C-alpha positions in Angstrom: -45.1 -9.6 35.9 -46.0 -13.2 35.5 -46.0 -15.0 38.7 -44.5 -18.3 37.5 -43.2 -19.5 34.2 -45.5 -19.0 31.2 -45.4 -18.6 27.3 -47.6 -15.8 25.9 -48.8 -16.2 22.4 -49.9 -13.9 19.4 -51.1 -14.3 16.0 -48.0 -14.2 13.7 -47.4 -14.2 10.1 -50.2 -15.6 7.8 -52.5 -15.6 11.2 -50.5 -18.4 12.7 -49.9 -18.5 16.4 -46.3 -18.3 17.3 -44.5 -18.7 20.7 -43.3 -15.6 22.7 -41.1 -16.8 25.4 -41.8 -15.4 28.9 -39.7 -17.8 31.0 -40.2 -16.7 34.5 -39.6 -20.2 36.2 -40.6 -21.0 39.7 -39.2 -24.6 39.9 -36.1 -24.9 42.1 -33.0 -26.2 40.0 -32.3 -28.3 43.0 -35.8 -29.6 43.1 -35.2 -30.9 39.5 -32.2 -32.7 40.8 -29.7 -31.0 38.6 -28.5 -28.1 40.5 -24.8 -29.4 40.5 -24.4 -30.9 37.0 -22.5 -29.9 33.9 -23.9 -27.2 31.5 -22.1 -27.9 28.6 -20.0 -30.4 26.7 -16.6 -29.6 28.6 -17.9 -30.5 31.9 -15.3 -32.3 33.9 -16.4 -35.6 32.6 -20.0 -35.9 34.3 -22.4 -37.4 32.3 -26.3 -37.4 31.7 -28.3 -40.3 33.1 -29.0 -41.6 29.6 -25.8 -40.9 28.1 -24.8 -44.8 28.0 -27.9 -45.6 26.2 -27.3 -46.6 22.5 -29.5 -44.9 19.8 -31.1 -47.2 17.4 -29.3 -47.9 14.2 -32.1 -47.9 11.6 -35.6 -46.9 11.1 -38.0 -49.6 11.2 -41.8 -49.7 10.2 -43.7 -46.8 11.9 -45.9 -47.8 14.8 -48.9 -46.0 13.3 -48.8 -43.1 15.8 -46.7 -40.4 17.1 -47.6 -38.3 20.3 -45.7 -35.0 20.5 -45.5 -32.3 23.3 -44.9 -29.0 21.4 -45.2 -25.1 21.3 -48.6 -24.2 19.7 -48.6 -24.5 16.2 -45.4 -26.6 15.6 -47.6 -29.5 14.4 -49.4 -27.5 11.4 -51.8 -29.3 9.0 -49.4 -27.9 6.2 -46.6 -30.3 6.8 -48.4 -32.9 9.2 -51.2 -34.2 6.6 -48.3 -35.0 4.0 -46.4 -36.5 6.9 -49.1 -38.8 7.9 -49.8 -39.9 4.2 -46.1 -40.7 3.5 -45.4 -42.5 6.8 -48.8 -43.7 8.1 -47.8 -42.2 11.5 -51.0 -40.4 12.9 -49.9 -37.3 14.9 -51.3 -36.2 18.1 -49.9 -33.0 19.5 -50.3 -31.8 22.9 -49.6 -27.9 23.0 -47.5 -26.7 26.1 -47.6 -23.4 27.4 -44.1 -23.1 28.8 -40.9 -24.8 29.1 -41.8 -25.7 32.8 -44.8 -27.7 31.3 -42.7 -29.4 28.8 -40.4 -30.6 31.4 -43.1 -31.7 33.9 -45.0 -33.7 31.0 -41.7 -35.3 30.1 -41.0 -36.5 33.4 -40.1 -40.1 33.8 -38.7 -40.4 30.2 -42.2 -39.3 28.9 -44.1 -41.6 31.0 -44.3 -44.1 28.3 -46.9 -41.8 26.6 -44.9 -38.9 24.8 -42.4 -39.6 21.8 -41.0 -36.1 21.3 -40.8 -32.7 22.8 -40.0 -29.3 20.9 -37.8 -28.0 23.8 -36.1 -24.6 23.8 -32.9 -24.0 25.1 -33.9 -23.0 28.5 -35.3 -26.4 29.0 -32.8 -28.7 27.1 -30.4 -29.1 30.0 -33.3 -29.8 32.5 -34.4 -32.6 30.2 -31.0 -34.0 29.5 -30.0 -34.0 33.0 -33.5 -35.0 34.5 -32.7 -38.4 32.3 -36.1 -37.8 30.4 -34.6 -37.7 27.1 -32.2 -40.0 25.3 -29.3 -39.8 22.6 -30.4 -39.4 19.0 -28.7 -41.1 16.0 -28.0 -38.0 13.6 -27.1 -40.6 10.9 -30.8 -41.5 10.8 -31.4 -37.7 9.7 -30.6 -37.2 6.2 -31.1 -33.5 6.2 -28.9 -33.0 9.2 -25.9 -32.3 6.9 -27.7 -29.4 5.2 -27.7 -27.7 8.7 -26.0 -24.7 9.4 -22.7 -25.8 11.3 -23.5 -24.2 14.5 -26.6 -26.0 14.8 -25.2 -29.6 14.4 -23.8 -30.0 17.8 -24.8 -26.9 19.9 -24.0 -27.0 23.5 -27.5 -26.7 24.4 -28.5 -30.3 23.0 -25.0 -31.9 22.8 -23.2 -32.9 25.6 -19.5 -34.6 25.4 -20.4 -35.3 21.8 -23.8 -37.1 22.4 -26.8 -35.9 20.6 -30.0 -35.4 22.5 -32.0 -34.1 19.7 -32.4 -32.3 16.3 -32.2 -28.7 15.9 -35.2 -27.0 14.4 -35.7 -23.3 14.1 -34.2 -20.2 15.9 -34.0 -16.7 16.1 -31.4 -14.0 17.6 -32.3 -11.2 19.9 -31.9 -8.1 18.1 -31.4 -4.4 18.9 -34.5 -2.7 17.6 -34.3 1.1 17.2 -36.1 4.1 15.7 -34.3 5.4 12.6 -35.6 8.7 13.4 -33.9 8.9 16.9 -30.6 6.9 15.4 -29.4 8.4 12.0 -26.9 5.6 12.0 -27.0 2.3 13.5 -26.3 2.0 17.1 -22.9 -0.2 17.5 -23.4 -1.2 21.1 -26.0 -2.4 23.6 -25.0 0.5 25.6 -28.1 2.4 24.5 -30.3 0.3 26.5 -28.4 1.3 29.5 -27.9 5.1 28.5 -29.7 7.7 30.8 -30.0 9.9 27.4 -33.0 7.3 26.5 -34.5 7.5 29.7 -38.3 6.4 29.6 -37.9 5.3 26.1 -36.4 1.8 26.4 -38.1 -1.7 26.3 -36.9 -5.2 27.1 -38.4 -8.8 27.4 -40.0 -9.6 30.7 -37.7 -12.8 31.1 -35.1 -13.8 33.7 -33.0 -15.1 30.7 -32.7 -11.2 29.9 -30.0 -11.4 32.5 -27.8 -13.2 29.8 -28.2 -10.0 27.5 -26.8 -7.8 30.3 -23.9 -10.3 31.2 -23.2 -10.3 27.4 -22.8 -6.7 27.2 -20.5 -6.5 30.4 -18.3 -9.1 28.8 -16.8 -6.3 26.7 -17.8 -3.3 28.6 -16.1 -4.7 31.8 -13.4 -7.2 31.0 -12.2 -7.2 34.4 -15.3 -9.0 35.3 -13.9 -12.1 33.4 -17.3 -13.1 31.8 -16.8 -15.7 29.1 -20.0 -17.1 29.0 -23.4 -15.0 29.7 -25.0 -18.2 31.1 -22.3 -19.3 33.4 -21.6 -16.6 36.1 -19.7 -16.5 39.1 -21.4 -14.9 42.0 -19.7 -11.8 41.5 -20.4 -11.8 37.6 -23.7 -12.2 38.6 -24.2 -9.5 41.3 -22.5 -6.9 38.8 -25.1 -7.8 36.1 -28.0 -7.6 38.4 -26.7 -4.3 39.6 -26.4 -3.2 35.7 -30.2 -4.2 35.3 -31.5 -2.2 38.4 -29.5 0.7 37.3 -31.5 0.1 33.8 -34.8 -0.2 35.5 -35.6 3.5 35.7 -34.8 3.8 32.0 -37.4 1.0 31.1 -40.7 2.3 29.7 -42.0 -1.3 29.7 -41.0 -4.9 30.2 -42.8 -6.5 27.4 -44.6 -10.0 27.7 -45.8 -10.0 24.3 -44.3 -9.1 20.9 -47.3 -7.3 20.3 -46.6 -5.0 23.0 -43.4 -4.1 21.8 -44.7 -3.5 18.5 -47.3 -0.9 19.7 -44.6 0.8 21.8 -42.8 1.4 18.8 -45.8 2.2 16.7 -46.9 5.0 19.0 -43.4 6.4 19.3 -43.2 5.8 23.2 -39.8 4.0 22.8 -36.9 4.3 20.6 -34.7 1.4 21.3 -35.4 -2.2 22.7 -34.4 -5.8 22.7 -36.4 -7.9 20.2 -36.8 -10.4 17.6 -36.7 -10.1 13.5 -40.6 -10.7 13.8 -41.1 -7.3 15.4 -38.9 -5.8 13.0 -40.7 -7.2 9.9 -44.2 -6.4 11.3 -43.2 -2.7 12.1 -41.5 -2.3 8.6 -44.4 -3.6 7.1 -46.6 -1.1 8.8 -44.2 1.7 7.6 -42.8 2.4 11.0 -39.4 4.0 10.6 -37.2 1.3 12.7 -34.4 -1.0 12.0 -32.3 -3.6 13.9 -29.0 -4.9 14.2 -26.6 -7.2 16.3 -24.3 -4.8 17.8 -20.6 -5.3 18.6 -20.9 -7.2 21.6 -22.9 -10.0 19.7 -26.4 -11.0 20.8 -28.4 -13.8 22.6 -30.8 -15.8 20.9 -33.3 -19.0 21.3 -33.4 -22.3 19.4 -35.7 -25.2 19.5 -34.9 -28.8 19.6 -37.0 -32.0 19.0 -36.0 -34.4 21.7 -36.7 -37.8 21.8 -38.3 -39.5 25.3 -36.4 -42.0 26.9 -39.2 -44.4 27.1 -40.7 -43.0 23.7 -43.5 -45.8 22.6 -43.1 -44.9 19.0 -39.4 -44.3 18.2 -39.6 -45.2 14.5 -42.3 -42.6 13.9 -40.5 -40.3 16.0 -37.4 -40.6 13.9 -39.3 -40.5 10.7 -40.9 -37.1 12.0 -37.5 -35.5 13.0 -36.2 -36.4 9.4 -39.5 -34.8 7.9 -39.3 -31.4 9.9 -35.6 -31.2 8.9 -36.0 -31.1 5.2 -35.6 -27.8 3.5 -39.6 -27.5 2.4 -40.9 -28.1 5.9 -38.2 -25.9 7.3 -39.2 -23.1 4.9 -43.0 -23.5 5.8 -42.4 -23.4 9.3 -40.0 -20.7 9.3 -42.6 -18.3 7.4 -45.3 -19.7 9.6 -43.9 -18.3 12.8 -41.4 -15.9 11.9 -38.5 -17.9 12.8 -34.9 -18.9 11.2 -34.7 -22.4 9.7 -31.9 -24.6 10.8 -31.5 -26.1 7.2 -29.4 -24.0 4.8 -31.3 -24.9 1.9 -34.6 -23.6 3.0 -33.9 -19.9 1.7 -34.8 -20.5 -1.8 -37.9 -22.1 -0.8 -38.9 -19.4 1.7 -38.8 -16.9 -0.8 -41.0 -18.7 -3.2 -43.5 -18.9 -0.4 -43.2 -15.3 0.7 -40.7 -12.9 -1.2 -38.2 -11.3 0.9 -38.8 -13.8 4.0 -35.3 -15.2 3.7 -33.5 -11.9 4.3 -36.3 -10.8 6.5 -35.6 -13.6 9.0 -31.8 -13.3 8.5 -31.8 -16.7 7.0 -29.5 -15.5 4.1 -26.7 -14.5 6.4 -23.3 -16.2 6.6 -22.2 -18.3 9.5 -20.1 -15.7 10.7 -23.2 -13.6 11.7 -24.7 -16.5 13.5 -21.6 -17.4 15.3 -22.2 -14.1 17.1 -25.3 -15.4 18.9 -25.2 -16.9 22.3 -28.2 -19.4 22.1 -30.2 -19.9 25.4 -29.3 -22.7 27.8 -30.2 -23.3 31.4 -27.9 -21.7 33.8 -26.6 -24.1 36.1 -24.6 -24.2 39.4 -21.6 -26.4 37.8 -19.8 -24.4 35.1 -18.3 -26.1 32.0 -14.9 -26.0 33.8 -16.2 -28.4 36.2 -16.2 -25.9 39.2 -19.3 -25.7 41.4 -19.5 -21.9 41.5 -22.0 -20.6 38.8 -25.4 -19.2 39.6 -28.3 -21.5 38.9 -31.5 -20.5 37.2 -33.4 -20.7 40.4 -31.5 -17.4 41.5 -31.8 -15.8 37.9 -35.6 -16.1 38.4 -35.4 -14.7 42.0 -33.3 -11.6 41.0 -35.6 -10.9 37.9 -38.4 -10.8 40.1 -36.7 -8.3 42.4 -35.5 -6.3 39.4 -38.8 -5.8 37.9 -41.2 -5.9 40.9 
């Protein structure tokens, strides 16, 4: 069990590093000054501190440099070198090890030092309501029109129709299972809570996993009235925590690294677990009898966003970068490098040219109806989208998770 928020990494496809979220935050949302702010686009008319800032209307000459805060490997030479040659913007990447570290380094609007941050959904709202990122003009991102509709204005980076960044890559959290144990694909997440599989279940060691249990209860116990797994009243939260406490005796291991879950399935120690397509593809490549599915209740998922610092010193190079990494070719290169799904809908054919079968392997060929079943991570805040101040904030999620897994 990690004592504070961290990101564990392992070697991914092509030997590159990709990130594995183990987000156990210890920072209080109150300390961040965002405990009572809205958590989505429809919240009671409240605005982010930078909502009134008008984004630039054109991209000027590049400043010659670009300072990024990014997940390790998000600035690979494969697409950085061509960008530098085409724009004259020399990229300096500072790799962060956690969402909390990204939020900390982006304090004071990037401190006049950093231009962009590749924030995940569990950090976006902290950055927006902390006043550290500013609105982005999507008309200056030509490939944005090629993005899948659900990533053009998602609630985790778009507030009251104001865009605070450009979506990048994403992935669903799928139900991974042994095809020897399950002759037909399980249709519900209930298998992760069933005593029938006691000692043969694994899930991520991450407080955001509480949302997965809440998503299941939304269908399993409609009387709770859950409509958003990240916006839980105290009653809904208590019921979700109780379910996870009941699940604990069934858990063989809470995994911190994707490789740990892979090992559990390779050794046939577990038969079901919450996973990513990366684990599925790795295990299939090793000949392990597994498959994955998104059950009838839907699934949670993660997505990253390039967000522009309020005090970015190199805004023109920043816009050039956001435009560059949004193109189908770069989207395909990064998707294969890290085992992610590209936001650009035109990346699939390029992915398959780079690595046969990768488009289907990372679900990038699925219809929009498939992706609409995914509830993407967003920071739980005390103010719900309906404006009521009765949702349980993320600080309480982390406390509860510590108690559940401890």
